[in-house]
N, C-alpha and C positions, 0 to 999 in steps of 0.2 A: 755502325749502329749498335753493335754489341757493347762497345766501349761506353756509349752514351747511356745505355740501360744500366750498366754496372755503376757508373757515376751517380745516376739518379737513385739507384737502390742504396748505395752507400750513404748518400745524403739523407734519405728517409730513415735509415737505421740509426744514424747519428743524431737525428733530431732536425737536421737541415736548418731552415730559416727560424724554426721555433727556438733555437738556442743561440741565434745570432746576438751579438752585443747590442744593447740599446744605448744609443748616444744621448747624452744630455741628462742622465739621472743625477739627482742631487745626492743620492745615497751611494754607498760603496756597492759595486756590482759583484755578483758571484760570477766569475769567469773561469771555466765555463759554468753555466747554470747547471744545477743538479736537482733531482727529485727531492721535494721537501720530505724530511723524515716523518714517518707515520706518527699519529697522535691517537693513542687508545685511551681516552678519558671520557668521563660523563659530561654532557653539556647542560647548560642552564635551561635549554629549551626542552629538556627531558629525554633527549636522544643520546645514543652512543655517538660521540663526535667522530667524524670521518672527513678529512680534508677533501676527498674526492667528491663529496656532496656539493662542494662549492666550485666545481669546474665551470668556467665561463665567467667567474668573478675574480677580482683581485682580492686576496686575503692578506690582511696585515695582522701578524701575530705580535702580541706584547706579553712579556712575562713579568709578573708582579704579584702583589697580594693586597687584600682589602684593608689591612691595618697600616699600610704604607702612608706616611704623612707628607712626603716631599716629592718623590720621583713619580710614582704611579699616577697620582691625580693630575699632575702636569701633563704627562704623556696622554692620558685618556682625554683630557680637555682638548689637547692639540688634535687628537684623532677625531673628536666630535666636531671641532671647528673645520677640519679638513673635509669631513662629509658634507658640511654646509657649503663649503667652497665648490664642491663637485657638482652642485645643482642636480640635474637629472641623472648624472652618472653616479650619484651616491648609492643608488640601488645596486650598482655593480661592484660595490666594495663591502667586504665582510670583515669586521674587526673581531678578533678572537683574543680574549684575555686569559692567559694560562697561569694558574696560581703556582707560586713557589712555596706556598704555605698551606698544604692540604689539611693539616691538623685543625686549622681554624676556618678555612675557606670552604664552607659547605656550599652546595648548589644554591640554596635559598639565600645565603649571605652574598654570594657572588652576583646573583640575579638582582637583588636589591641595590647593591653597590653600583653595578654597571648602569642601572636605570637612571641614576643621577646624572650620568654623562650622555648616554644615548640608548634608548630602549632596544635598538637593533643590535647592540653589541652582545656577543655570546661569551660566557665564561665557561671554563672547563676545569675540572678537578678529578681526583681519583685517590687511590691509596698512595702512600709515600713512595712505595716502590714504582708504581706506574708513573708518577710525576717525575721521579728521579730519572727514569728511562727517557722521558721526553726532554728533560733538561740536558741530559748527556747528548742526545741526538742533535740538539741545537747549540751545544757549546755554552750553555748558560750555567754560571756558578751562583749558588745560593747558600748562604751560611747563616745559621741562627746565632743571634747575639743577645745574650741576657741583658735586660735593662734594669736590674736591681729592683728599686721600689716602684717602677712603672706599673700602671694598671694593665698595660698590654702584656707585661711579663717578658716578652722578647720582641725583637725586631728581626727582619730578614735583610741581610746585606746581599744584594743580587746584581747581576749584570743587567743592564737596561738598554736594549736595542729593539728596534722595530724590524721584523723580518717581513719582506714582501714576497708573496707567493703569487706567481702569475696565473692566468686563466687556465693553463694546462697543468698546474700543480708543481711547477718548477720554482725553486728558490732563485730569485733574481736580484734582490738587493737587501742591504742591511743599513739601517739608519741609526746613528747614535742618539742618545738622549739629548733633549733640548732644542731640537730643530723645530722651526716654526711650522704651523699648520699649512702654510702655502707650499712649503717644500714637500710635505707629505702628499698633498693634493696633486702637485706637479708630477711626482713619481707615479702615483696611481694612474693619472691620465696617460702618461707615457706607456705604462704597462697595459692599459686597456686598449691602446691603439696598436700594440705590437703582439 
């Protein structure tokens, strides 16, 4: 009896079934899953952003910026399409767009930009130091590249992955740029069921 109690206690402390691998993900899986790094930034809904506020939902994090002309709009469109594919489960998905360009991406700019894709998407920004800390926590590389005579002045070259955070706040999957909306919806549904 004592041995059984010890085994159950060990499983509870290690996360037990909550950290079990999820078969069938289209994304690369974090094995073992780990707590998603904290994000201390301001959100477009006017609040201080806190991942724990979204417990019970799957959160998909995308890193990008509003002046992006190629990668970010494609990813955001795929995320918007994935929400439509989810039907009633769309309410259980929160998309969070984290800027890699806080100098230009104000809360108002982020809110207007994201509304073109899905009004439920949340954007977050902060000081350069705050954003840099979040980028480091998630292993995102972002480099400013001067564009010469361009009206934009510069572009940001950045890593482009979708990070899937499960209902308990654990990093579960990482999807590279360019995957179809059906793959995103598939992985969100798997995470909602586990």
